[in-house]
All heavy atoms as an XYZ file, in Angstrom:
931
protein
N     310.611    151.894     86.914
C     310.055    153.130     87.412
C     309.817    152.976     88.905
O     309.306    151.977     89.365
C     308.754    153.427     86.671
C     308.122    154.701     87.078
S     306.882    155.276     85.915
C     305.564    154.122     86.197
N     310.204    153.986     89.644
C     310.018    153.949     91.091
C     308.543    154.022     91.429
O     307.828    154.897     90.959
C     310.727    155.140     91.759
C     312.228    155.054     91.643
O     312.727    153.939     91.450
O     312.886    156.096     91.750
N     308.107    153.090     92.243
C     306.743    153.146     92.746
C     306.757    154.013     94.000
O     307.587    153.816     94.880
C     306.226    151.741     93.072
C     305.979    150.902     91.841
C     304.926    151.497     90.912
O     303.917    152.040     91.385
O     305.135    151.420     89.703
N     305.859    154.924     94.078
C     305.797    155.817     95.215
C     305.016    155.129     96.326
O     303.855    154.791     96.156
C     305.151    157.132     94.800
C     305.883    157.852     93.659
C     305.095    159.057     93.206
C     307.266    158.248     94.081
N     305.670    154.920     97.440
C     305.097    154.126     98.516
C     304.453    154.965     99.609
O     303.534    154.517    100.267
C     306.174    153.234     99.130
C     306.753    152.254     98.141
C     307.951    151.507     98.676
O     308.397    151.823     99.798
O     308.436    150.622     97.969
N     304.949    156.172     99.806
C     304.436    157.005    100.887
C     303.248    157.843    100.401
O     303.077    158.068     99.208
C     305.532    157.932    101.406
C     306.704    157.185    102.020
C     307.636    158.084    102.783
C     308.431    159.002    101.927
N     309.455    159.755    102.668
N     302.486    158.304    101.358
C     301.346    159.157    101.041
C     301.790    160.592    100.754
O     301.237    161.270     99.897
C     300.360    159.134    102.210
C     299.049    159.799    101.929
C     298.070    159.594    103.062
C     296.756    160.271    102.749
N     295.767    160.040    103.798
N     302.827    161.046    101.478
C     303.359    162.396    101.301
C     304.879    162.362    101.289
O     305.492    161.543    101.966
C     302.898    163.318    102.443
C     301.417    163.540    102.462
C     300.612    162.918    103.407
C     300.823    164.389    101.543
C     299.240    163.120    103.416
C     299.457    164.604    101.548
C     298.672    163.963    102.491
O     297.326    164.173    102.489
N     305.453    163.306    100.535
C     306.904    163.443    100.439
C     307.292    164.880    100.728
O     306.573    165.807    100.340
C     307.382    163.065     99.030
C     307.186    161.609     98.710
C     305.963    161.143     98.258
C     308.219    160.702     98.873
C     305.773    159.797     97.972
C     308.042    159.358     98.587
C     306.814    158.924     98.143
O     306.633    157.591     97.867
N     308.441    165.063    101.361
C     308.945    166.400    101.645
C     309.757    166.915    100.463
O     310.143    166.155     99.573
C     309.817    166.376    102.904
C     309.020    166.076    104.158
C     309.902    166.124    105.373
C     309.084    165.857    106.624
N     309.898    165.928    107.832
N     310.047    168.202    100.505
C     310.771    168.857     99.420
C     312.104    168.166     99.124
O     312.443    167.936     97.967
C     310.998    170.335     99.747
C     311.806    171.080     98.718
S     311.003    171.305     97.132
C     309.973    172.711     97.481
N     312.857    167.817    100.151
C     314.172    167.205     99.903
C     314.050    165.875     99.167
O     314.910    165.522     98.372
C     314.973    167.072    101.189
C     314.419    166.095    102.187
C     315.337    165.975    103.416
N     314.675    165.264    104.470
C     314.013    165.813    105.472
N     313.939    167.121    105.565
N     313.421    165.074    106.385
N     312.954    165.140     99.418
C     312.706    163.895     98.684
C     312.438    164.192     97.211
O     312.934    163.488     96.325
C     311.495    163.152     99.263
C     311.677    162.766    100.717
O     312.812    162.442    101.117
O     310.667    162.797    101.464
N     311.668    165.228     96.967
C     311.301    165.600     95.600
C     312.518    166.067     94.817
O     312.693    165.705     93.658
C     310.226    166.717     95.616
C     309.014    166.289     96.422
C     309.830    167.111     94.211
C     308.382    165.002     95.997
N     313.374    166.851     95.461
C     314.594    167.334     94.803
C     315.428    166.147     94.333
O     315.929    166.131     93.204
C     315.391    168.251     95.764
C     316.780    168.513     95.240
C     314.640    169.563     95.977
N     315.559    165.127     95.178
C     316.321    163.937     94.801
C     315.645    163.152     93.686
O     316.306    162.658     92.779
C     316.525    163.021     96.016
C     317.436    163.632     97.068
O     318.222    164.548     96.716
O     317.361    163.211     98.234
N     314.332    163.030     93.743
C     313.582    162.257     92.738
C     313.586    162.917     91.368
O     313.835    162.266     90.358
C     312.122    162.113     93.169
C     311.832    160.972     94.047
S     310.040    160.862     94.239
C     309.927    160.960     96.002
N     313.292    164.204     91.348
C     313.110    164.914     90.081
C     314.440    165.396     89.509
O     314.626    165.428     88.303
C     312.139    166.112     90.261
C     310.827    165.673     90.893
C     311.893    166.828     88.939
C     309.996    164.739     90.076
N     315.353    165.775     90.391
C     316.653    166.236     89.919
C     316.714    167.718     89.597
O     317.536    168.141     88.792
N     315.837    168.499     90.199
C     315.894    169.954     90.048
C     315.939    170.580     91.442
O     315.613    169.929     92.423
C     314.689    170.516     89.241
C     314.702    170.001     87.823
C     313.377    170.206     89.901
N     316.327    171.827     91.497
C     316.482    172.494     92.788
C     315.134    172.810     93.425
O     314.102    172.890     92.756
C     317.271    173.791     92.614
O     316.498    174.719     91.880
N     315.170    173.024     94.725
C     313.961    173.380     95.473
C     313.396    174.711     94.984
O     312.180    174.880     94.892
C     314.255    173.434     96.966
N     314.275    175.642     94.647
C     313.785    176.945     94.170
C     313.053    176.805     92.834
O     312.058    177.501     92.595
C     314.933    177.944     94.053
O     315.897    177.493     93.127
N     313.510    175.904     91.990
C     312.828    175.659     90.721
C     311.452    175.076     90.972
O     310.467    175.501     90.354
C     313.653    174.703     89.835
O     314.913    175.309     89.560
C     312.938    174.388     88.542
N     311.350    174.136     91.897
C     310.055    173.528     92.224
C     309.109    174.577     92.798
O     307.936    174.643     92.417
C     310.240    172.341     93.191
C     310.993    171.215     92.466
C     308.895    171.851     93.719
C     311.434    170.091     93.364
N     309.625    175.433     93.669
C     308.775    176.491     94.238
C     308.293    177.449     93.139
O     307.144    177.889     93.136
C     309.525    177.249     95.331
C     309.671    176.456     96.623
C     310.186    177.308     97.765
N     311.492    177.880     97.499
C     312.659    177.296     97.796
N     312.678    176.113     98.378
N     313.794    177.898     97.540
N     309.170    177.758     92.193
C     308.781    178.623     91.076
C     307.682    177.960     90.242
O     306.690    178.606     89.879
C     309.990    178.951     90.202
C     309.619    179.687     88.944
C     309.159    180.995     88.983
C     309.690    179.054     87.707
C     308.796    181.672     87.828
C     309.330    179.711     86.545
C     308.889    181.019     86.614
O     308.528    181.679     85.469
N     307.851    176.679     89.947
C     306.840    175.966     89.169
C     305.494    175.973     89.879
O     304.456    176.017     89.233
C     307.287    174.530     88.889
C     308.384    174.421     87.871
C     308.819    175.385     87.017
C     309.183    173.272     87.602
N     309.841    174.909     86.235
C     310.082    173.617     86.570
C     309.234    171.991     88.137
C     311.009    172.721     86.060
C     310.158    171.095     87.626
C     311.034    171.456     86.602
N     305.507    175.936     91.203
C     304.255    175.992     91.964
C     303.511    177.299     91.691
O     302.277    177.324     91.692
C     304.515    175.856     93.459
C     304.916    174.467     93.884
C     305.313    174.405     95.346
O     304.994    175.326     96.118
O     305.960    173.415     95.715
N     304.246    178.389     91.477
C     303.599    179.673     91.192
C     303.071    179.729     89.765
O     302.120    180.446     89.487
C     304.565    180.857     91.419
O     305.638    180.786     90.476
C     305.091    180.861     92.841
N     303.682    178.991     88.861
C     303.317    179.038     87.441
C     302.253    178.013     87.043
O     301.532    178.225     86.076
C     304.565    178.840     86.572
C     305.546    179.984     86.649
C     304.973    181.272     86.080
O     304.242    181.222     85.068
O     305.244    182.337     86.650
N     302.206    176.896     87.721
C     301.286    175.815     87.376
C     300.282    175.642     88.513
O     300.592    175.033     89.537
C     302.049    174.507     87.129
C     302.960    174.563     85.943
C     304.280    174.985     86.090
C     302.518    174.208     84.685
C     305.135    175.039     84.997
C     303.361    174.250     83.578
C     304.673    174.683     83.736
N     299.064    176.158     88.344
C     298.077    176.122     89.431
C     297.690    174.705     89.862
O     297.287    174.491     91.001
C     296.869    176.860     88.861
C     297.129    177.070     87.429
C     298.572    176.826     87.153
N     297.808    173.734     88.956
C     297.464    172.362     89.328
C     298.484    171.732     90.274
O     298.262    170.663     90.822
C     297.295    171.474     88.080
C     298.533    171.314     87.235
C     298.708    172.369     86.157
O     297.982    173.361     86.144
O     299.607    172.185     85.325
N     299.580    172.416     90.487
C     300.625    171.949     91.389
C     300.504    172.721     92.701
O     300.945    173.859     92.813
C     301.997    172.188     90.747
C     303.207    171.645     91.460
C     303.112    170.138     91.608
C     304.462    172.009     90.701
N     299.859    172.102     93.675
C     299.663    172.784     94.955
C     299.805    171.777     96.095
O     298.831    171.139     96.490
C     298.304    173.473     95.007
O     297.292    172.515     94.781
N     301.023    171.625     96.611
C     301.235    170.662     97.700
C     300.538    171.114     98.982
O     300.296    172.296     99.187
C     302.758    170.673     97.875
C     303.191    171.996     97.364
C     302.240    172.352     96.257
N     300.238    170.137     99.799
C     299.663    170.441    101.108
C     300.752    171.058    101.976
O     301.928    170.839    101.747
C     299.128    169.173    101.746
C     298.014    168.534    100.934
C     297.332    167.460    101.711
C     296.261    166.756    100.916
N     295.447    167.538    100.046
N     300.337    171.839    102.954
C     301.300    172.484    103.852
C     300.945    172.198    105.298
O     299.784    172.148    105.669
C     301.339    173.977    103.612
C     301.924    174.326    102.250
C     301.911    175.821    102.057
N     302.381    176.169    100.748
C     303.562    176.721    100.516
N     304.388    176.975    101.503
N     303.918    177.036     99.298
N     301.991    172.050    106.105
C     301.793    171.847    107.536
C     301.607    173.212    108.200
O     301.718    174.255    107.555
C     303.010    171.140    108.127
O     304.131    172.002    108.088
N     301.349    173.200    109.488
C     301.194    174.459    110.223
C     302.477    175.272    110.191
O     302.451    176.500    110.256
C     300.779    174.171    111.664
C     299.390    173.548    111.825
C     299.126    173.224    113.290
C     298.315    174.479    111.278
N     303.620    174.592    110.080
C     304.905    175.287    110.003
C     305.285    175.628    108.559
O     306.416    175.997    108.283
C     305.999    174.444    110.649
O     306.140    173.228    109.939
N     304.325    175.478    107.633
C     304.486    175.817    106.226
C     305.396    174.854    105.453
O     305.879    175.180    104.379
C     304.961    177.265    106.047
C     304.364    177.892    104.812
O     303.329    177.443    104.316
N     305.005    178.922    104.304
N     305.635    173.663    105.995
C     306.400    172.625    105.299
C     305.538    172.045    104.177
O     304.374    171.723    104.399
C     306.783    171.517    106.297
C     307.409    170.291    105.678
C     308.852    170.497    105.317
O     309.575    171.177    106.034
N     309.278    169.938    104.213
N     306.097    171.935    102.984
C     305.344    171.388    101.860
C     305.332    169.859    101.932
O     306.351    169.241    102.192
C     305.985    171.810    100.545
C     305.819    173.262    100.211
C     306.686    173.599     98.999
N     306.431    174.906     98.484
C     306.986    176.025     98.939
N     307.833    175.966     99.957
N     306.707    177.195     98.408
N     304.177    169.278    101.613
C     304.029    167.834    101.531
C     303.413    167.491    100.183
O     302.305    167.917     99.873
C     303.152    167.300    102.670
C     303.850    167.355    104.002
C     303.592    168.389    104.888
C     304.789    166.393    104.349
C     304.245    168.460    106.106
C     305.445    166.452    105.562
C     305.172    167.487    106.435
O     305.831    167.553    107.634
N     304.156    166.746     99.381
C     303.751    166.403     98.027
C     303.152    165.006     97.978
O     303.692    164.072     98.554
C     304.956    166.460     97.089
C     305.549    167.829     96.980
C     306.529    168.253     97.873
C     305.136    168.703     95.987
C     307.075    169.526     97.778
C     305.683    169.972     95.892
C     306.647    170.375     96.784
O     307.179    171.621     96.690
N     302.050    164.868     97.263
C     301.416    163.572     97.057
C     302.048    162.909     95.829
O     302.721    163.580     95.025
C     299.910    163.738     96.808
O     299.723    164.470     95.594
C     299.223    164.431     97.964
N     301.820    161.616     95.640
C     302.298    160.973     94.405
C     301.759    161.655     93.144
O     302.467    161.720     92.135
C     301.788    159.534     94.539
C     301.771    159.300     96.022
C     301.309    160.627     96.600
N     300.547    162.190     93.202
C     299.994    162.911     92.049
C     300.789    164.195     91.773
O     301.018    164.548     90.617
C     298.510    163.249     92.281
C     297.599    162.045     92.318
C     297.631    161.313     93.662
O     298.004    161.910     94.703
O     297.284    160.119     93.667
N     301.203    164.888     92.839
C     302.044    166.077     92.673
C     303.369    165.704     92.013
O     303.876    166.431     91.156
C     302.334    166.744     94.025
C     301.115    167.372     94.667
O     300.236    167.858     93.929
O     301.053    167.384     95.913
N     303.916    164.574     92.417
C     305.191    164.129     91.862
C     305.039    163.809     90.381
O     305.905    164.159     89.569
C     305.729    162.919     92.654
C     306.047    163.359     94.086
C     306.968    162.335     91.985
C     306.307    162.238     95.049
N     303.930    163.197     90.011
C     303.663    162.926     88.596
C     303.592    164.226     87.809
O     304.172    164.340     86.728
C     302.349    162.133     88.446
O     302.480    160.891     89.143
C     302.026    161.861     86.989
N     302.915    165.215     88.363
C     302.829    166.527     87.694
C     304.214    167.161     87.565
O     304.555    167.724     86.528
C     301.900    167.454     88.462
C     300.447    167.110     88.327
C     299.561    168.135     89.036
N     298.250    167.583     89.254
C     297.837    167.047     90.407
N     298.624    167.029     91.459
N     296.628    166.543     90.511
N     304.995    167.080     88.630
C     306.347    167.646     88.587
C     307.210    166.952     87.540
O     307.993    167.600     86.846
C     307.013    167.540     89.964
C     306.611    168.610     90.957
C     307.058    168.228     92.364
C     307.185    169.960     90.557
N     307.076    165.657     87.429
C     307.838    164.926     86.401
C     307.427    165.373     85.006
O     308.271    165.508     84.117
C     307.647    163.417     86.564
C     308.425    162.856     87.726
C     308.243    161.362     87.858
N     309.167    160.846     88.860
C     308.955    159.754     89.559
N     307.861    159.034     89.374
N     309.841    159.353     90.444
N     306.138    165.608     84.807
C     305.669    166.107     83.512
C     306.228    167.490     83.218
O     306.702    167.760     82.110
C     304.134    166.154     83.483
C     303.461    164.837     83.372
S     301.681    165.117     83.203
C     301.062    163.558     83.745
N     306.158    168.354     84.209
C     306.673    169.715     84.034
C     308.174    169.676     83.772
O     308.675    170.367     82.877
C     306.341    170.585     85.268
C     304.824    170.770     85.373
C     307.060    171.926     85.204
C     304.353    171.329     86.702
N     308.896    168.865     84.514
C     310.338    168.730     84.312
C     310.641    168.249     82.892
O     311.524    168.780     82.222
C     310.931    167.764     85.339
C     312.426    167.662     85.221
O     313.139    168.659     85.287
N     312.912    166.453     85.029
N     309.890    167.264     82.431
C     310.085    166.763     81.073
C     309.871    167.867     80.048
O     310.696    168.062     79.144
C     309.138    165.583     80.802
C     309.088    165.188     79.351
C     310.140    164.496     78.763
C     308.000    165.538     78.555
C     310.110    164.156     77.417
C     307.956    165.193     77.215
C     309.010    164.500     76.652
O     308.987    164.168     75.317
N     308.788    168.597     80.193
C     308.455    169.630     79.210
C     309.435    170.796     79.234
O     309.863    171.276     78.184
C     307.036    170.138     79.439
C     305.927    169.132     79.166
C     304.596    169.681     79.654
C     305.868    168.787     77.684
N     309.796    171.242     80.433
C     310.604    172.460     80.554
C     312.102    172.164     80.450
O     312.822    172.818     79.696
C     310.274    173.192     81.876
C     311.195    174.370     82.099
C     308.817    173.646     81.876
N     312.569    171.191     81.179
C     314.013    170.941     81.247
C     314.503    170.011     80.150
O     315.578    170.225     79.588
C     314.394    170.342     82.614
C     314.138    171.266     83.779
C     315.097    172.405     83.768
C     314.929    173.251     85.016
N     315.877    174.332     85.069
N     313.756    168.974     79.839
C     314.220    167.994     78.861
C     313.818    168.396     77.446
O     314.652    168.441     76.541
C     313.701    166.588     79.211
C     314.282    166.162     80.558
C     314.053    165.579     78.122
C     313.705    164.916     81.152
N     312.548    168.709     77.262
C     312.064    169.079     75.938
C     312.399    170.531     75.588
O     312.422    170.907     74.425
C     310.555    168.839     75.862
C     310.027    168.695     74.481
C     308.589    168.205     74.488
C     308.052    168.179     73.071
N     306.619    167.864     73.047
N     312.643    171.359     76.607
C     313.074    172.735     76.372
C     311.963    173.721     76.080
O     312.228    174.791     75.511
N     310.739    173.419     76.473
C     309.641    174.344     76.236
C     309.664    175.492     77.241
O     310.125    175.330     78.362
C     308.295    173.622     76.358
C     308.000    172.518     75.355
C     306.630    171.916     75.637
C     308.074    173.021     73.927
N     309.158    176.615     76.823
C     308.966    177.728     77.754
C     307.753    177.415     78.624
O     306.946    176.546     78.307
C     308.751    179.021     76.978
C     309.984    179.424     76.186
C     309.719    180.725     75.460
N     310.853    181.064     74.629
C     311.795    181.935     74.974
N     311.718    182.553     76.134
N     312.800    182.197     74.166
N     307.623    178.147     79.711
C     306.568    177.889     80.685
C     305.181    177.929     80.034
O     304.356    177.028     80.249
C     306.637    178.890     81.869
C     307.937    178.721     82.653
C     305.421    178.757     82.772
C     308.060    177.419     83.404
N     304.902    178.937     79.243
C     303.580    179.054     78.606
C     303.309    177.886     77.667
O     302.192    177.354     77.628
C     303.449    180.387     77.865
C     303.368    181.587     78.773
C     302.245    181.495     79.797
O     301.118    181.066     79.436
O     302.485    181.839     80.967
N     304.316    177.472     76.907
C     304.148    176.325     76.006
C     303.941    175.042     76.800
O     303.144    174.180     76.415
C     305.358    176.198     75.089
N     304.632    174.908     77.924
C     304.467    173.732     78.782
C     303.058    173.695     79.372
O     302.433    172.631     79.438
C     305.507    173.738     79.895
N     302.537    174.846     79.776
C     301.169    174.910     80.295
C     300.176    174.445     79.235
O     299.257    173.664     79.519
C     300.820    176.339     80.718
C     301.481    176.800     81.980
C     301.056    178.227     82.260
C     301.783    178.816     83.434
N     301.381    180.209     83.677
N     300.347    174.938     78.026
C     299.450    174.560     76.931
C     299.555    173.068     76.629
O     298.544    172.395     76.427
C     299.776    175.389     75.673
C     298.868    175.099     74.508
C     297.416    175.444     74.781
O     297.125    176.324     75.593
O     296.544    174.799     74.154
N     300.751    172.563     76.618
C     300.968    171.132     76.362
C     300.294    170.280     77.443
O     299.674    169.265     77.141
C     302.466    170.847     76.313
C     302.831    169.493     75.792
C     302.665    169.326     74.298
O     302.582    170.331     73.571
O     302.610    168.168     73.857
N     300.384    170.708     78.696
C     299.727    169.983     79.782
C     298.202    170.027     79.644
O     297.518    169.050     79.955
C     300.131    170.561     81.141
C     301.492    170.132     81.661
C     301.838    170.917     82.917
C     301.522    168.644     81.949
N     297.690    171.147     79.185
C     296.242    171.269     79.009
C     295.733    170.372     77.882
O     294.672    169.767     77.983
C     295.853    172.709     78.705
C     295.627    173.565     79.914
C     294.954    174.880     79.542
N     295.793    175.767     78.756
C     296.668    176.634     79.270
N     296.806    176.734     80.563
N     297.389    177.408     78.489
N     296.485    170.291     76.812
C     295.978    169.622     75.612
C     296.454    168.184     75.435
O     295.815    167.419     74.721
C     296.382    170.416     74.353
O     297.803    170.484     74.275
C     295.780    171.805     74.370
N     297.559    167.809     76.081
C     298.175    166.526     75.731
C     298.717    165.791     76.952
O     299.757    165.137     76.866
C     299.297    166.803     74.730
C     299.569    165.634     73.838
O     298.877    164.641     73.873
N     300.599    165.752     73.038
N     298.049    165.861     78.079
C     298.560    165.304     79.338
C     298.814    163.803     79.257
O     299.831    163.312     79.723
C     297.588    165.611     80.468
C     298.125    165.252     81.826
C     297.140    165.575     82.907
C     297.245    167.030     83.254
N     296.505    167.402     84.446
N     297.915    163.046     78.646
C     298.065    161.587     78.588
C     299.301    161.190     77.786
O     300.052    160.300     78.192
C     296.818    160.946     78.002
C     296.889    159.433     77.973
C     295.526    158.825     78.046
C     295.547    157.331     77.956
N     296.169    156.667     79.059
N     299.520    161.836     76.673
C     300.683    161.529     75.839
C     301.982    161.836     76.582
O     302.941    161.075     76.498
C     300.607    162.302     74.523
C     301.665    161.857     73.539
O     302.120    160.726     73.564
N     302.038    162.769     72.657
N     302.010    162.934     77.314
C     303.198    163.301     78.090
C     303.464    162.247     79.154
O     304.596    161.801     79.339
C     303.025    164.684     78.736
C     302.907    165.760     77.661
C     304.180    164.999     79.675
C     302.394    167.073     78.181
N     302.420    161.833     79.848
C     302.555    160.815     80.884
C     303.115    159.521     80.307
O     304.013    158.904     80.891
C     301.190    160.568     81.530
O     301.288    159.582     82.511
N     302.612    159.108     79.144
C     303.115    157.893     78.502
C     304.585    158.028     78.107
O     305.363    157.089     78.262
C     302.272    157.550     77.275
C     300.883    157.074     77.642
O     300.647    156.609     78.753
N     299.951    157.212     76.719
N     304.957    159.179     77.575
C     306.359    159.393     77.196
C     307.288    159.316     78.398
O     308.366    158.746     78.330
C     306.519    160.755     76.520
C     306.020    160.787     75.121
C     306.294    162.130     74.502
N     305.722    162.173     73.172
C     305.936    163.141     72.325
N     306.696    164.157     72.669
N     305.396    163.117     71.142
N     306.873    159.903     79.506
C     307.693    159.877     80.711
C     307.884    158.446     81.191
O     308.984    158.049     81.563
C     307.073    160.772     81.804
C     307.195    162.237     81.384
C     307.736    160.530     83.148
C     306.427    163.187     82.247
N     306.809    157.650     81.164
C     306.919    156.251     81.562
C     307.907    155.499     80.673
O     308.737    154.730     81.160
C     305.547    155.575     81.529
C     304.632    156.009     82.636
C     303.268    155.371     82.507
C     302.318    155.950     83.542
N     300.949    155.482     83.369
N     307.826    155.718     79.372
C     308.729    155.046     78.437
C     310.174    155.482     78.696
O     311.089    154.652     78.734
C     308.318    155.330     76.974
C     309.397    154.889     76.006
C     307.003    154.644     76.658
N     310.389    156.769     78.906
C     311.738    157.268     79.175
C     312.294    156.650     80.446
O     313.463    156.240     80.498
C     311.742    158.809     79.245
C     311.524    159.396     77.854
C     313.047    159.329     79.854
C     311.263    160.881     77.834
N     311.473    156.553     81.493
C     311.934    155.956     82.748
C     312.275    154.482     82.570
O     313.286    154.006     83.087
C     310.885    156.141     83.844
C     310.785    157.572     84.322
C     309.672    157.807     85.324
O     308.822    156.908     85.510
O     309.654    158.897     85.920
N     311.464    153.754     81.820
C     311.741    152.340     81.566
C     313.033    152.195     80.774
O     313.882    151.348     81.088
C     310.554    151.678     80.834
C     309.361    151.558     81.778
C     310.948    150.303     80.288
C     308.056    151.178     81.097
N     313.206    153.001     79.746
C     314.431    152.937     78.937
C     315.666    153.315     79.756
O     316.726    152.706     79.603
C     314.302    153.844     77.710
C     313.336    153.363     76.635
C     313.172    154.430     75.563
C     313.790    152.049     76.026
N     315.528    154.291     80.625
C     316.645    154.690     81.478
C     317.028    153.565     82.427
O     318.220    153.266     82.602
C     316.280    155.968     82.269
O     315.969    157.007     81.346
C     317.429    156.413     83.162
N     316.031    152.926     83.028
C     316.317    151.796     83.918
C     316.972    150.653     83.158
O     317.917    150.026     83.651
C     315.036    151.302     84.587
C     314.533    152.222     85.669
C     313.242    151.725     86.297
O     312.807    150.592     85.985
O     312.675    152.469     87.115
N     316.496    150.378     81.954
C     317.068    149.314     81.128
C     318.515    149.637     80.784
O     319.395    148.769     80.868
C     316.242    149.122     79.842
O     314.891    148.834     80.212
C     316.789    147.991     78.988
N     318.775    150.888     80.414
C     320.148    151.299     80.108
C     321.047    151.127     81.315
O     322.163    150.612     81.210
C     320.178    152.756     79.645
C     321.602    153.202     79.256
C     321.722    154.692     79.128
N     321.442    155.289     80.422
C     320.947    156.497     80.592
N     320.670    157.244     79.565
N     320.724    156.966     81.798
N     320.564    151.533     82.488
C     321.357    151.392     83.711
C     321.652    149.928     84.013
O     322.772    149.572     84.401
C     320.643    152.047     84.892
C     320.547    153.564     84.752
O     321.271    154.145     83.906
O     319.738    154.172     85.491
N     320.648    149.066     83.828
C     320.850    147.626     84.043
C     321.885    147.074     83.069
O     322.765    146.289     83.453
C     319.537    146.857     83.889
C     318.543    147.151     84.997
O     318.955    147.706     86.050
O     317.350    146.840     84.812
N     321.794    147.475     81.820
C     322.760    147.007     80.816
C     324.165    147.516     81.118
O     325.151    146.798     80.930
C     322.316    147.438     79.415
C     321.095    146.707     78.864
C     320.632    147.358     77.565
C     321.373    145.233     78.660
N     324.270    148.750     81.630
C     325.580    149.277     82.014
C     326.187    148.464     83.143
O     327.385    148.187     83.144
C     325.452    150.751     82.448
C     325.226    151.714     81.318
C     326.461    151.901     80.445
O     327.546    151.464     80.754
N     326.259    152.538     79.312
N     325.351    148.074     84.109
C     325.831    147.247     85.216
C     326.316    145.889     84.712
O     327.359    145.395     85.147
C     324.724    147.040     86.252
C     324.446    148.249     87.104
C     323.337    147.987     88.120
O     323.202    146.837     88.574
O     322.632    148.944     88.447
N     325.572    145.289     83.794
C     325.970    143.995     83.230
C     327.280    144.133     82.475
O     328.195    143.312     82.628
C     324.843    143.439     82.316
C     323.624    143.076     83.153
C     325.346    142.252     81.509
C     322.373    142.787     82.331
N     327.394    145.165     81.665
C     328.632    145.400     80.921
C     329.805    145.607     81.850
O     330.889    145.071     81.629
C     328.456    146.612     79.996
C     329.652    146.981     79.123
C     329.980    145.828     78.177
C     329.363    148.240     78.333
N     329.588    146.366     82.913
C     330.648    146.610     83.895
C     331.065    145.309     84.571
O     332.258    145.043     84.741
C     330.159    147.606     84.940
O     331.130    147.811     85.913
N     330.106    144.464     84.922
C     330.419    143.176     85.548
C     331.177    142.274     84.598
O     332.135    141.587     84.995
C     329.135    142.496     86.023
N     330.783    142.275     83.341
C     331.484    141.449     82.340
C     332.907    141.940     82.095
O     333.827    141.151     81.921
C     330.704    141.424     81.030
C     329.393    140.626     81.036
C     328.637    140.847     79.745
C     329.676    139.149     81.266
N     333.061    143.257     82.094
C     334.402    143.832     81.897
C     335.319    143.474     83.057
O     336.500    143.173     82.856
C     334.289    145.356     81.749
O     333.400    145.655     80.672
C     335.634    145.979     81.456
N     334.803    143.474     84.269
C     335.610    143.127     85.448
C     335.998    141.657     85.437
O     337.045    141.300     85.984
C     334.840    143.454     86.720
C     334.721    144.934     86.986
C     333.940    145.199     88.252
C     333.776    146.689     88.457
N     332.968    146.987     89.642
N     335.177    140.800     84.839
C     335.469    139.372     84.805
C     336.655    139.030     83.939
O     337.301    138.016     84.139
C     334.257    138.610     84.270
C     333.366    138.079     85.362
C     332.278    137.247     84.784
N     332.684    135.847     84.808
C     331.916    134.862     84.414
N     330.743    135.124     83.914
N     332.319    133.623     84.483
N     336.933    139.839     82.948
C     338.030    139.542     81.996
C     339.362    139.612     82.616
O     339.813    140.049     83.496
C     337.964    140.509     80.812
C     336.779    140.225     79.925
C     336.817    141.134     78.732
C     335.649    140.865     77.841
N     335.624    141.662     76.656
């Protein structure tokens, strides 16, 4: 799992991390009140690591699990810890799969 090293991240960083479009993230900001990035004087959004965690949860619920916005809101209200744990497990499994793919690819090239 990527450790977030910076205090703030810009929208383009978030798009790369989460894998959804900027317009989707902006829409989620209107639907989920707990998601409110800081803004500069020029209205540039700055996301904290906590915002990124929330976005990952929302992405999991809406895009991966397929919940509608209202169901995702309810799930976040009632089951936030469980969602966070699932996301961590998914990220660990994804990293493990990627590592195993690299090993398999290296072994295949050796033959």
